[in-house]
C-alpha positions in Angstrom: 0.0 0.0 0.0 2.8 2.3 0.8 5.0 2.7 -2.3 7.7 4.3 -0.2 8.1 1.0 1.8 7.5 -1.3 -1.1 10.6 0.0 -2.8 12.7 -0.7 0.2 13.0 2.9 1.4 12.7 4.0 5.0 13.3 7.1 7.0 16.7 5.8 8.0 18.0 6.8 4.6 17.3 10.4 5.6 18.7 10.3 9.1 20.8 12.9 10.9 24.2 13.6 9.4 27.1 11.7 11.0 30.5 13.0 11.8 31.2 16.4 13.2 28.6 17.7 15.6 28.3 20.9 13.6 26.7 19.0 10.7 23.8 18.1 12.9 22.6 21.7 12.7 22.5 21.7 8.9 19.3 23.6 8.1 19.2 22.1 4.6 19.4 18.3 4.6 21.0 16.9 1.5 19.3 14.3 -0.7 21.4 11.3 -1.6 22.8 11.3 -5.2 21.0 8.0 -5.9 17.6 9.8 -5.5 18.4 12.5 -7.9 17.4 12.5 -11.6 19.9 13.9 -14.0 18.6 15.6 -17.2 20.3 16.5 -20.4 18.9 20.1 -20.4 19.9 20.9 -16.8 23.4 21.9 -17.8 22.2 24.0 -20.7 19.8 25.9 -18.5 22.6 26.5 -15.9 24.8 28.1 -18.6 21.9 30.2 -19.8 21.2 31.5 -16.3 24.8 32.3 -15.6 25.0 34.3 -18.8 21.8 36.2 -18.2 22.8 36.8 -14.6 26.2 38.1 -15.5 24.7 40.4 -18.2 22.2 41.9 -15.8 24.8 42.3 -13.1 27.2 44.1 -15.5 24.3 46.4 -16.5 23.5 47.3 -12.9 27.1 48.0 -12.1 27.5 50.2 -15.2 24.3 52.1 -14.3 25.5 52.6 -10.8 29.0 53.8 -11.9 27.7 56.2 -14.6 24.7 57.4 -12.7 21.2 58.2 -13.9 20.2 61.4 -15.6 16.9 63.0 -14.8 15.1 66.0 -16.4 13.0 68.3 -14.3 11.0 71.3 -15.5 9.9 74.2 -13.3 9.0 77.8 -13.4 12.2 79.8 -13.7 13.6 80.9 -10.4 14.4 84.5 -9.8 14.2 87.5 -12.2 16.8 88.0 -14.8 17.3 91.3 -16.7 20.4 90.5 -18.8 20.9 88.0 -21.6 24.4 87.5 -23.1 24.5 86.7 -26.8 27.5 85.0 -28.3 27.9 85.2 -32.1 30.6 84.0 -34.5 29.4 84.1 -38.1 31.2 84.5 -41.5 29.3 86.4 -44.3 30.5 86.4 -47.9 30.6 90.2 -48.0 33.0 93.0 -47.2 33.0 94.1 -43.5 32.3 97.7 -44.3 29.2 96.6 -46.3 27.6 94.8 -43.3 25.3 96.1 -40.6 24.6 94.0 -37.4 21.9 95.2 -35.0 19.8 93.9 -32.2 16.4 95.1 -31.3 14.2 93.6 -28.5 10.6 93.8 -27.5 11.3 96.6 -25.0 12.3 98.9 -27.9 16.0 99.0 -27.1 18.3 98.9 -30.1 21.9 97.7 -29.8 24.4 98.6 -32.5 26.1 95.2 -32.4 28.4 96.3 -35.2 30.2 98.6 -32.8 30.4 95.9 -30.0 31.4 92.9 -32.1 34.7 92.4 -33.9 35.0 92.2 -37.6 37.9 90.5 -39.4 38.3 90.4 -43.1 38.8 86.9 -44.4 38.4 84.6 -47.4 35.2 82.6 -47.8 37.0 79.5 -49.1 38.7 79.1 -45.7 35.5 78.3 -43.9 33.0 75.4 -43.9 35.5 72.6 -44.2 35.3 71.3 -40.6 33.7 68.0 -39.6 30.0 68.1 -39.0 29.2 71.1 -41.3 25.5 70.9 -42.3 22.6 72.9 -43.7 19.8 73.3 -41.2 17.3 70.5 -41.8 19.6 68.8 -44.3 22.7 66.7 -43.8 24.2 63.6 -42.5 22.3 62.5 -39.3 25.4 60.6 -38.2 27.4 63.8 -38.0 24.6 65.7 -36.3 24.0 63.1 -33.7 26.5 64.8 -31.4 23.8 67.5 -30.6 21.6 64.9 -29.0 24.1 63.9 -26.3 23.4 65.1 -22.8 26.2 63.8 -20.6 26.4 66.1 -17.6 30.1 65.4 -17.0 30.9 66.5 -20.6 29.1 69.7 -20.1 30.8 70.4 -16.8 34.2 69.7 -18.4 33.5 71.9 -21.3 32.4 74.7 -19.0 35.9 74.6 -17.3 37.7 74.9 -20.6 38.7 77.9 -22.8 36.2 80.7 -22.9 37.7 82.7 -25.8 36.9 82.9 -29.4 39.3 81.2 -31.8 41.6 83.5 -33.8 40.8 84.2 -37.3 42.9 82.1 -39.7 45.7 83.8 -41.6 44.3 85.3 -44.7 44.8 83.2 -47.9 43.5 84.6 -51.1 41.4 87.6 -51.8 39.3 89.3 -49.1 35.7 88.4 -50.1 34.1 87.7 -46.7 33.8 89.1 -43.2 34.0 87.3 -39.8 31.7 88.9 -37.2 32.3 87.5 -33.7 32.1 88.4 -30.0 29.7 88.6 -27.1 27.1 91.3 -26.3 24.6 91.9 -23.5 20.9 92.6 -24.1 17.6 92.6 -22.3 16.3 89.1 -21.4 13.1 89.6 -23.4 12.0 88.6 -26.9 14.0 90.1 -29.6 15.9 89.6 -32.9 19.2 90.5 -34.4 19.8 90.8 -38.1 22.7 91.2 -40.5 21.8 93.4 -43.5 23.6 95.4 -46.2 24.8 98.9 -45.8 22.1 101.4 -46.5 19.3 98.8 -46.5 16.9 98.3 -43.6 17.7 101.5 -41.7 17.4 105.2 -42.7 21.0 106.5 -42.9 22.9 109.1 -44.9 25.3 108.1 -47.6 25.1 106.0 -50.8 23.5 102.6 -50.7 25.4 99.5 -51.4 25.1 98.3 -55.0 22.7 95.4 -55.3 25.3 93.3 -57.2 27.4 93.2 -54.1 24.7 91.4 -52.1 25.7 87.9 -51.0 24.3 86.6 -47.8 25.9 83.2 -47.9 27.1 82.6 -44.4 28.7 80.1 -42.1 27.8 80.0 -38.4 30.6 78.9 -36.1 28.8 79.8 -32.8 25.4 81.1 -31.8 24.6 80.7 -28.1 23.0 82.5 -25.2 24.2 82.9 -21.7 27.8 82.2 -20.6 30.2 81.5 -23.4 31.2 77.9 -23.4 32.7 77.3 -26.8 33.1 73.5 -26.3 29.3 73.1 -25.9 27.4 72.3 -29.1 24.3 74.1 -30.2 21.9 73.4 -33.1 23.1 76.2 -35.3 26.8 75.5 -34.7 28.6 74.6 -38.0 25.6 75.6 -40.1 26.2 76.8 -43.6 23.9 78.6 -46.0 24.9 79.2 -49.6 22.9 81.4 -52.0 23.3 82.6 -55.5 20.6 85.3 -55.6 21.4 88.8 -54.5 18.1 89.4 -52.9 17.8 86.5 -50.5 16.4 86.3 -46.9 17.4 83.9 -44.2 15.1 83.6 -41.1 15.9 81.6 -38.0 13.3 81.2 -35.2 14.8 80.2 -31.8 13.0 79.1 -28.6 15.4 79.5 -25.7 15.1 77.4 -22.5 17.2 78.3 -19.5 19.1 75.1 -18.4 21.0 74.0 -15.4 23.4 71.0 -15.5 24.4 69.5 -12.2 25.8 66.5 -10.5 24.8 67.7 -7.1 21.7 65.9 -5.7 18.7 68.1 -6.3 17.8 68.2 -2.6 21.3 69.6 -1.8 21.2 72.4 -4.4 21.4 75.9 -2.8 18.8 78.5 -3.6 21.6 80.6 -5.2 22.3 77.7 -7.6 18.7 77.5 -8.7 18.2 81.3 -9.0 19.5 81.7 -12.5 18.0 85.2 -12.5 20.5 86.8 -10.3 21.4 90.4 -11.0 25.1 89.8 -11.2 25.9 88.3 -14.6 29.3 87.0 -13.7 28.3 85.3 -10.5 25.2 83.9 -12.1 27.2 82.3 -14.9 30.1 81.0 -12.9 30.6 77.4 -11.8 29.2 76.9 -8.3 28.5 74.1 -5.8 32.1 72.9 -6.0 32.2 73.1 -9.8 29.3 70.7 -10.1 26.6 73.1 -11.5 26.5 75.3 -14.5 23.9 77.7 -15.9 23.4 77.9 -19.6 20.6 78.1 -22.2 19.5 75.6 -24.8 17.4 76.4 -27.8 15.4 74.8 -30.5 15.4 76.3 -34.0 13.4 76.3 -37.2 14.2 78.2 -40.3 13.0 79.3 -43.7 14.8 80.9 -46.5 13.7 82.3 -49.9 14.5 85.0 -52.4 12.7 88.3 -52.0 11.8 91.1 -54.5 13.8 94.3 -54.5 11.1 96.0 -52.5 12.0 93.8 -49.5 15.1 93.8 -47.3 17.5 90.9 -47.8 19.7 89.6 -45.0 20.1 87.2 -42.2 17.4 87.5 -39.4 17.4 85.6 -36.1 14.3 86.0 -34.0 14.5 84.5 -30.4 12.0 84.0 -27.7 12.7 83.0 -24.1 10.5 80.3 -22.4 9.5 81.1 -18.8 10.7 77.7 -17.6 13.9 76.2 -16.3 15.2 72.8 -17.3 17.2 71.1 -14.6 19.3 68.2 -15.9 20.8 66.3 -12.9 23.0 63.2 -12.8 23.0 61.3 -9.5 24.5 58.0 -8.5 22.7 55.6 -6.1 24.2 54.5 -2.8 26.2 51.3 -2.3 23.4 49.8 -0.3 21.0 50.5 -3.1 23.4 48.8 -5.5 23.6 45.7 -3.3 19.8 45.5 -3.1 19.6 45.7 -6.9 22.1 42.9 -7.3 20.3 40.7 -4.9 17.0 41.3 -6.7 18.7 40.5 -10.0 20.2 37.2 -8.7 17.0 36.0 -7.1 14.9 37.1 -10.1 17.1 35.2 -12.5 17.0 32.0 -10.3 13.2 32.1 -9.9 12.5 32.8 -13.6 15.0 30.2 -14.7 13.4 27.6 -12.4 10.0 28.3 -13.9 11.3 28.1 -17.5 13.2 24.9 -16.7 10.0 23.3 -15.3 7.9 24.4 -18.2 10.3 22.9 -20.7 10.5 19.6 -18.8 6.8 19.5 -18.7 6.5 20.1 -22.4 9.0 17.4 -23.1 7.2 15.0 -20.9 3.8 15.7 -22.6 5.5 15.3 -26.0 7.0 12.0 -25.0 3.6 10.7 -23.8 2.0 11.5 -27.0 4.8 9.8 -28.9 4.5 6.6 -26.9 0.7 6.5 -27.4 1.1 6.9 -31.1 3.7 4.1 -31.1 1.4 1.8 -29.1 -1.4 2.5 -31.5 0.8 1.7 -34.5 1.9 -1.6 -32.8 -1.7 -2.7 -32.2 -2.6 -2.2 -35.9 0.4 -4.3 -37.0 -0.8 -7.3 -34.9 -4.2 -7.1 -36.5 -5.8 -6.2 -33.2 -7.5 -3.1 -32.0 -6.6 -1.6 -28.7 -9.6 -3.2 -26.9 -8.7 -6.6 -28.3 -5.1 -6.2 -27.3 -6.1 -5.4 -23.8 -8.3 -8.5 -23.6 -5.4 -10.6 -24.9 -3.1 -9.3 -22.2 -5.7 -10.2 -19.5 -6.1 -13.7 -20.8 -2.3 -14.1 -20.8 -2.2 -13.4 -17.1 
Protein backbone atom coordinates (compact mmCIF):
# COMPACT_ATOMS: atom_id res chain seq x y z
CA UNK A 1 0.00 0.00 0.00
CA UNK A 2 2.82 2.34 0.78
CA UNK A 3 4.95 2.70 -2.31
CA UNK A 4 7.67 4.30 -0.22
CA UNK A 5 8.05 1.05 1.81
CA UNK A 6 7.47 -1.28 -1.14
CA UNK A 7 10.59 -0.01 -2.84
CA UNK A 8 12.70 -0.68 0.24
CA UNK A 9 12.97 2.91 1.35
CA UNK A 10 12.74 4.02 4.95
CA UNK A 11 13.31 7.07 7.05
CA UNK A 12 16.73 5.82 8.00
CA UNK A 13 18.02 6.81 4.63
CA UNK A 14 17.29 10.42 5.56
CA UNK A 15 18.67 10.30 9.08
CA UNK A 16 20.79 12.87 10.87
CA UNK A 17 24.17 13.65 9.44
CA UNK A 18 27.06 11.71 10.97
CA UNK A 19 30.53 12.98 11.76
CA UNK A 20 31.21 16.39 13.22
CA UNK A 21 28.58 17.73 15.57
CA UNK A 22 28.29 20.95 13.58
CA UNK A 23 26.71 19.04 10.67
CA UNK A 24 23.83 18.06 12.93
CA UNK A 25 22.64 21.68 12.74
CA UNK A 26 22.45 21.67 8.95
CA UNK A 27 19.30 23.62 8.08
CA UNK A 28 19.21 22.15 4.57
CA UNK A 29 19.45 18.34 4.65
CA UNK A 30 20.99 16.93 1.51
CA UNK A 31 19.35 14.28 -0.68
CA UNK A 32 21.42 11.25 -1.62
CA UNK A 33 22.77 11.28 -5.19
CA UNK A 34 20.96 8.00 -5.94
CA UNK A 35 17.61 9.76 -5.49
CA UNK A 36 18.42 12.54 -7.94
CA UNK A 37 17.37 12.48 -11.58
CA UNK A 38 19.86 13.94 -14.01
CA UNK A 39 18.56 15.63 -17.16
CA UNK A 40 20.31 16.51 -20.37
CA UNK A 41 18.89 20.07 -20.38
CA UNK A 42 19.87 20.94 -16.82
CA UNK A 43 23.43 21.92 -17.76
CA UNK A 44 22.22 24.03 -20.69
CA UNK A 45 19.82 25.95 -18.47
CA UNK A 46 22.59 26.50 -15.91
CA UNK A 47 24.81 28.08 -18.57
CA UNK A 48 21.94 30.25 -19.80
CA UNK A 49 21.15 31.47 -16.26
CA UNK A 50 24.83 32.25 -15.60
CA UNK A 51 25.05 34.26 -18.83
CA UNK A 52 21.82 36.21 -18.20
CA UNK A 53 22.75 36.84 -14.56
CA UNK A 54 26.22 38.11 -15.54
CA UNK A 55 24.74 40.38 -18.22
CA UNK A 56 22.20 41.93 -15.84
CA UNK A 57 24.80 42.30 -13.10
CA UNK A 58 27.16 44.13 -15.48
CA UNK A 59 24.28 46.38 -16.54
CA UNK A 60 23.47 47.30 -12.93
CA UNK A 61 27.13 47.98 -12.12
CA UNK A 62 27.48 50.20 -15.18
CA UNK A 63 24.31 52.13 -14.32
CA UNK A 64 25.55 52.64 -10.77
CA UNK A 65 28.98 53.79 -11.93
CA UNK A 66 27.71 56.17 -14.65
CA UNK A 67 24.67 57.41 -12.72
CA UNK A 68 21.17 58.21 -13.86
CA UNK A 69 20.18 61.43 -15.62
CA UNK A 70 16.86 63.04 -14.77
CA UNK A 71 15.09 66.01 -16.40
CA UNK A 72 12.95 68.31 -14.28
CA UNK A 73 10.97 71.32 -15.52
CA UNK A 74 9.91 74.17 -13.29
CA UNK A 75 9.02 77.84 -13.44
CA UNK A 76 12.22 79.85 -13.73
CA UNK A 77 13.59 80.89 -10.37
CA UNK A 78 14.42 84.52 -9.78
CA UNK A 79 14.17 87.47 -12.16
CA UNK A 80 16.81 88.05 -14.81
CA UNK A 81 17.33 91.25 -16.72
CA UNK A 82 20.41 90.51 -18.83
CA UNK A 83 20.93 88.00 -21.61
CA UNK A 84 24.36 87.47 -23.11
CA UNK A 85 24.47 86.68 -26.83
CA UNK A 86 27.54 84.96 -28.30
CA UNK A 87 27.91 85.20 -32.07
CA UNK A 88 30.55 83.98 -34.51
CA UNK A 89 29.43 84.10 -38.14
CA UNK A 90 31.19 84.50 -41.49
CA UNK A 91 29.31 86.35 -44.25
CA UNK A 92 30.46 86.43 -47.89
CA UNK A 93 30.56 90.24 -48.03
CA UNK A 94 33.00 92.98 -47.17
CA UNK A 95 33.04 94.08 -43.52
CA UNK A 96 32.31 97.71 -44.34
CA UNK A 97 29.20 96.63 -46.25
CA UNK A 98 27.56 94.81 -43.31
CA UNK A 99 25.31 96.12 -40.57
CA UNK A 100 24.64 94.02 -37.44
CA UNK A 101 21.94 95.23 -35.04
CA UNK A 102 19.83 93.86 -32.19
CA UNK A 103 16.36 95.08 -31.29
CA UNK A 104 14.24 93.60 -28.49
CA UNK A 105 10.60 93.78 -27.47
CA UNK A 106 11.30 96.61 -25.04
CA UNK A 107 12.27 98.86 -27.94
CA UNK A 108 15.98 99.00 -27.11
CA UNK A 109 18.31 98.85 -30.07
CA UNK A 110 21.91 97.69 -29.80
CA UNK A 111 24.41 98.63 -32.47
CA UNK A 112 26.08 95.24 -32.41
CA UNK A 113 28.41 96.26 -35.20
CA UNK A 114 30.15 98.61 -32.77
CA UNK A 115 30.37 95.92 -30.04
CA UNK A 116 31.38 92.86 -32.06
CA UNK A 117 34.68 92.39 -33.85
CA UNK A 118 34.95 92.23 -37.64
CA UNK A 119 37.87 90.51 -39.37
CA UNK A 120 38.33 90.42 -43.15
CA UNK A 121 38.75 86.85 -44.38
CA UNK A 122 38.38 84.57 -47.38
CA UNK A 123 35.16 82.59 -47.82
CA UNK A 124 36.98 79.49 -49.07
CA UNK A 125 38.74 79.07 -45.72
CA UNK A 126 35.51 78.25 -43.89
CA UNK A 127 33.00 75.45 -43.88
CA UNK A 128 35.51 72.61 -44.18
CA UNK A 129 35.27 71.33 -40.61
CA UNK A 130 33.70 68.02 -39.64
CA UNK A 131 29.97 68.14 -38.99
CA UNK A 132 29.19 71.08 -41.26
CA UNK A 133 25.55 70.94 -42.31
CA UNK A 134 22.65 72.92 -43.67
CA UNK A 135 19.83 73.27 -41.17
CA UNK A 136 17.30 70.51 -41.78
CA UNK A 137 19.59 68.78 -44.30
CA UNK A 138 22.71 66.75 -43.84
CA UNK A 139 24.21 63.57 -42.48
CA UNK A 140 22.35 62.53 -39.34
CA UNK A 141 25.42 60.61 -38.20
CA UNK A 142 27.43 63.83 -38.02
CA UNK A 143 24.61 65.73 -36.32
CA UNK A 144 23.96 63.09 -33.65
CA UNK A 145 26.46 64.83 -31.38
CA UNK A 146 23.84 67.48 -30.65
CA UNK A 147 21.64 64.87 -28.97
CA UNK A 148 24.13 63.86 -26.30
CA UNK A 149 23.43 65.13 -22.79
CA UNK A 150 26.21 63.76 -20.64
CA UNK A 151 26.38 66.09 -17.65
CA UNK A 152 30.08 65.41 -17.03
CA UNK A 153 30.91 66.45 -20.60
CA UNK A 154 29.06 69.73 -20.11
CA UNK A 155 30.83 70.40 -16.83
CA UNK A 156 34.20 69.65 -18.39
CA UNK A 157 33.46 71.92 -21.33
CA UNK A 158 32.45 74.74 -19.00
CA UNK A 159 35.86 74.64 -17.30
CA UNK A 160 37.69 74.93 -20.61
CA UNK A 161 38.71 77.87 -22.76
CA UNK A 162 36.23 80.75 -22.88
CA UNK A 163 37.67 82.75 -25.76
CA UNK A 164 36.87 82.86 -29.44
CA UNK A 165 39.35 81.25 -31.80
CA UNK A 166 41.63 83.50 -33.77
CA UNK A 167 40.75 84.25 -37.35
CA UNK A 168 42.85 82.07 -39.68
CA UNK A 169 45.65 83.78 -41.55
CA UNK A 170 44.27 85.29 -44.73
CA UNK A 171 44.77 83.21 -47.87
CA UNK A 172 43.53 84.60 -51.13
CA UNK A 173 41.39 87.65 -51.78
CA UNK A 174 39.26 89.32 -49.12
CA UNK A 175 35.71 88.38 -50.07
CA UNK A 176 34.12 87.70 -46.65
CA UNK A 177 33.83 89.09 -43.16
CA UNK A 178 33.95 87.30 -39.84
CA UNK A 179 31.72 88.90 -37.18
CA UNK A 180 32.28 87.54 -33.68
CA UNK A 181 32.10 88.43 -29.99
CA UNK A 182 29.68 88.64 -27.06
CA UNK A 183 27.14 91.32 -26.26
CA UNK A 184 24.58 91.88 -23.53
CA UNK A 185 20.92 92.63 -24.10
CA UNK A 186 17.64 92.56 -22.26
CA UNK A 187 16.30 89.14 -21.38
CA UNK A 188 13.15 89.57 -23.44
CA UNK A 189 11.97 88.56 -26.87
CA UNK A 190 14.03 90.12 -29.61
CA UNK A 191 15.87 89.65 -32.87
CA UNK A 192 19.19 90.52 -34.40
CA UNK A 193 19.82 90.83 -38.08
CA UNK A 194 22.66 91.21 -40.53
CA UNK A 195 21.80 93.43 -43.46
CA UNK A 196 23.62 95.35 -46.17
CA UNK A 197 24.81 98.93 -45.76
CA UNK A 198 22.06 101.40 -46.54
CA UNK A 199 19.25 98.83 -46.48
CA UNK A 200 16.89 98.31 -43.59
CA UNK A 201 17.66 101.55 -41.74
CA UNK A 202 17.44 105.18 -42.65
CA UNK A 203 20.96 106.52 -42.93
CA UNK A 204 22.88 109.06 -44.89
CA UNK A 205 25.28 108.13 -47.62
CA UNK A 206 25.14 105.99 -50.76
CA UNK A 207 23.45 102.63 -50.65
CA UNK A 208 25.40 99.50 -51.45
CA UNK A 209 25.06 98.33 -55.02
CA UNK A 210 22.73 95.36 -55.31
CA UNK A 211 25.28 93.32 -57.22
CA UNK A 212 27.43 93.19 -54.05
CA UNK A 213 24.72 91.41 -52.06
CA UNK A 214 25.73 87.87 -51.04
CA UNK A 215 24.30 86.59 -47.77
CA UNK A 216 25.93 83.18 -47.92
CA UNK A 217 27.05 82.56 -44.36
CA UNK A 218 28.71 80.07 -42.07
CA UNK A 219 27.76 80.04 -38.35
CA UNK A 220 30.60 78.95 -36.07
CA UNK A 221 28.81 79.82 -32.83
CA UNK A 222 25.43 81.06 -31.76
CA UNK A 223 24.63 80.65 -28.08
CA UNK A 224 22.96 82.48 -25.23
CA UNK A 225 24.22 82.93 -21.69
CA UNK A 226 27.78 82.20 -20.62
CA UNK A 227 30.20 81.53 -23.44
CA UNK A 228 31.19 77.86 -23.40
CA UNK A 229 32.73 77.27 -26.84
CA UNK A 230 33.07 73.52 -26.25
CA UNK A 231 29.31 73.08 -25.90
CA UNK A 232 27.45 72.32 -29.12
CA UNK A 233 24.30 74.12 -30.22
CA UNK A 234 21.86 73.38 -33.07
CA UNK A 235 23.15 76.23 -35.26
CA UNK A 236 26.85 75.52 -34.73
CA UNK A 237 28.63 74.58 -37.97
CA UNK A 238 25.60 75.59 -40.06
CA UNK A 239 26.24 76.81 -43.58
CA UNK A 240 23.90 78.56 -46.00
CA UNK A 241 24.89 79.22 -49.60
CA UNK A 242 22.85 81.43 -51.95
CA UNK A 243 23.26 82.58 -55.54
CA UNK A 244 20.57 85.29 -55.59
CA UNK A 245 21.45 88.82 -54.54
CA UNK A 246 18.08 89.40 -52.86
CA UNK A 247 17.78 86.50 -50.48
CA UNK A 248 16.40 86.32 -46.94
CA UNK A 249 17.35 83.85 -44.21
CA UNK A 250 15.12 83.62 -41.14
CA UNK A 251 15.89 81.61 -38.01
CA UNK A 252 13.33 81.22 -35.21
CA UNK A 253 14.78 80.25 -31.82
CA UNK A 254 13.01 79.11 -28.65
CA UNK A 255 15.39 79.48 -25.68
CA UNK A 256 15.09 77.40 -22.50
CA UNK A 257 17.24 78.30 -19.45
CA UNK A 258 19.05 75.11 -18.43
CA UNK A 259 20.98 73.97 -15.35
CA UNK A 260 23.40 71.03 -15.50
CA UNK A 261 24.41 69.55 -12.17
CA UNK A 262 25.85 66.45 -10.53
CA UNK A 263 24.81 67.68 -7.10
CA UNK A 264 21.72 65.92 -5.67
CA UNK A 265 18.69 68.09 -6.31
CA UNK A 266 17.82 68.18 -2.61
CA UNK A 267 21.26 69.64 -1.80
CA UNK A 268 21.25 72.45 -4.37
CA UNK A 269 21.39 75.86 -2.80
CA UNK A 270 18.85 78.54 -3.55
CA UNK A 271 21.57 80.60 -5.23
CA UNK A 272 22.32 77.73 -7.61
CA UNK A 273 18.69 77.51 -8.72
CA UNK A 274 18.20 81.27 -9.00
CA UNK A 275 19.46 81.71 -12.54
CA UNK A 276 17.99 85.20 -12.53
CA UNK A 277 20.55 86.77 -10.26
CA UNK A 278 21.37 90.36 -11.04
CA UNK A 279 25.14 89.84 -11.20
CA UNK A 280 25.90 88.32 -14.61
CA UNK A 281 29.34 87.02 -13.70
CA UNK A 282 28.28 85.29 -10.49
CA UNK A 283 25.19 83.90 -12.15
CA UNK A 284 27.21 82.29 -14.93
CA UNK A 285 30.12 80.97 -12.86
CA UNK A 286 30.59 77.38 -11.75
CA UNK A 287 29.18 76.87 -8.27
CA UNK A 288 28.47 74.07 -5.78
CA UNK A 289 32.06 72.90 -6.02
CA UNK A 290 32.18 73.10 -9.80
CA UNK A 291 29.28 70.65 -10.15
CA UNK A 292 26.62 73.06 -11.47
CA UNK A 293 26.53 75.34 -14.50
CA UNK A 294 23.85 77.67 -15.87
CA UNK A 295 23.38 77.94 -19.60
CA UNK A 296 20.64 78.07 -22.23
CA UNK A 297 19.47 75.55 -24.79
CA UNK A 298 17.36 76.38 -27.79
CA UNK A 299 15.36 74.75 -30.53
CA UNK A 300 15.42 76.27 -33.99
CA UNK A 301 13.39 76.30 -37.16
CA UNK A 302 14.20 78.21 -40.32
CA UNK A 303 12.97 79.34 -43.67
CA UNK A 304 14.83 80.94 -46.54
CA UNK A 305 13.68 82.28 -49.88
CA UNK A 306 14.47 84.96 -52.45
CA UNK A 307 12.69 88.27 -52.01
CA UNK A 308 11.82 91.06 -54.47
CA UNK A 309 13.82 94.25 -54.53
CA UNK A 310 11.13 96.02 -52.52
CA UNK A 311 12.00 93.81 -49.52
CA UNK A 312 15.08 93.79 -47.31
CA UNK A 313 17.47 90.86 -47.82
CA UNK A 314 19.71 89.59 -45.04
CA UNK A 315 20.06 87.16 -42.15
CA UNK A 316 17.39 87.52 -39.44
CA UNK A 317 17.39 85.65 -36.14
CA UNK A 318 14.29 85.97 -33.95
CA UNK A 319 14.51 84.54 -30.42
CA UNK A 320 11.97 84.02 -27.67
CA UNK A 321 12.68 83.00 -24.07
CA UNK A 322 10.54 80.35 -22.42
CA UNK A 323 9.47 81.11 -18.81
CA UNK A 324 10.65 77.71 -17.55
CA UNK A 325 13.88 76.18 -16.29
CA UNK A 326 15.16 72.76 -17.28
CA UNK A 327 17.18 71.05 -14.55
CA UNK A 328 19.32 68.16 -15.85
CA UNK A 329 20.83 66.31 -12.91
CA UNK A 330 22.99 63.22 -12.80
CA UNK A 331 23.00 61.28 -9.55
CA UNK A 332 24.53 57.96 -8.47
CA UNK A 333 22.73 55.58 -6.13
CA UNK A 334 24.24 54.54 -2.79
CA UNK A 335 26.24 51.35 -2.30
CA UNK A 336 23.40 49.83 -0.26
CA UNK A 337 20.99 50.48 -3.12
CA UNK A 338 23.41 48.75 -5.50
CA UNK A 339 23.58 45.68 -3.26
CA UNK A 340 19.78 45.51 -3.08
CA UNK A 341 19.56 45.69 -6.88
CA UNK A 342 22.14 42.92 -7.30
CA UNK A 343 20.29 40.65 -4.86
CA UNK A 344 17.04 41.30 -6.73
CA UNK A 345 18.72 40.48 -10.02
CA UNK A 346 20.19 37.21 -8.73
CA UNK A 347 16.96 36.04 -7.08
CA UNK A 348 14.85 37.06 -10.09
CA UNK A 349 17.08 35.17 -12.51
CA UNK A 350 17.01 32.02 -10.34
CA UNK A 351 13.22 32.07 -9.91
CA UNK A 352 12.52 32.84 -13.57
CA UNK A 353 15.03 30.22 -14.68
CA UNK A 354 13.41 27.62 -12.43
CA UNK A 355 10.00 28.28 -13.92
CA UNK A 356 11.35 28.11 -17.47
CA UNK A 357 13.16 24.86 -16.72
CA UNK A 358 10.00 23.26 -15.26
CA UNK A 359 7.90 24.38 -18.22
CA UNK A 360 10.35 22.94 -20.75
CA UNK A 361 10.55 19.64 -18.85
CA UNK A 362 6.75 19.47 -18.68
CA UNK A 363 6.52 20.14 -22.42
CA UNK A 364 9.05 17.42 -23.14
CA UNK A 365 7.18 14.97 -20.93
CA UNK A 366 3.85 15.71 -22.61
CA UNK A 367 5.47 15.34 -26.03
CA UNK A 368 7.00 12.01 -24.97
CA UNK A 369 3.65 10.66 -23.77
CA UNK A 370 1.98 11.52 -27.04
CA UNK A 371 4.78 9.82 -28.92
CA UNK A 372 4.46 6.65 -26.89
CA UNK A 373 0.68 6.55 -27.37
CA UNK A 374 1.13 6.92 -31.11
CA UNK A 375 3.69 4.13 -31.13
CA UNK A 376 1.44 1.79 -29.10
CA UNK A 377 -1.42 2.52 -31.50
CA UNK A 378 0.76 1.66 -34.48
CA UNK A 379 1.94 -1.58 -32.84
CA UNK A 380 -1.68 -2.66 -32.24
CA UNK A 381 -2.57 -2.23 -35.91
CA UNK A 382 0.45 -4.32 -36.95
CA UNK A 383 -0.77 -7.31 -34.89
CA UNK A 384 -4.19 -7.06 -36.47
CA UNK A 385 -5.85 -6.24 -33.19
CA UNK A 386 -7.54 -3.13 -31.99
CA UNK A 387 -6.61 -1.56 -28.66
CA UNK A 388 -9.61 -3.21 -26.87
CA UNK A 389 -8.73 -6.63 -28.30
CA UNK A 390 -5.11 -6.16 -27.34
CA UNK A 391 -6.13 -5.36 -23.77
CA UNK A 392 -8.33 -8.51 -23.56
CA UNK A 393 -5.45 -10.57 -24.92
CA UNK A 394 -3.15 -9.29 -22.20
CA UNK A 395 -5.75 -10.15 -19.48
CA UNK A 396 -6.06 -13.74 -20.76
CA UNK A 397 -2.31 -14.13 -20.81
CA UNK A 398 -2.24 -13.38 -17.11
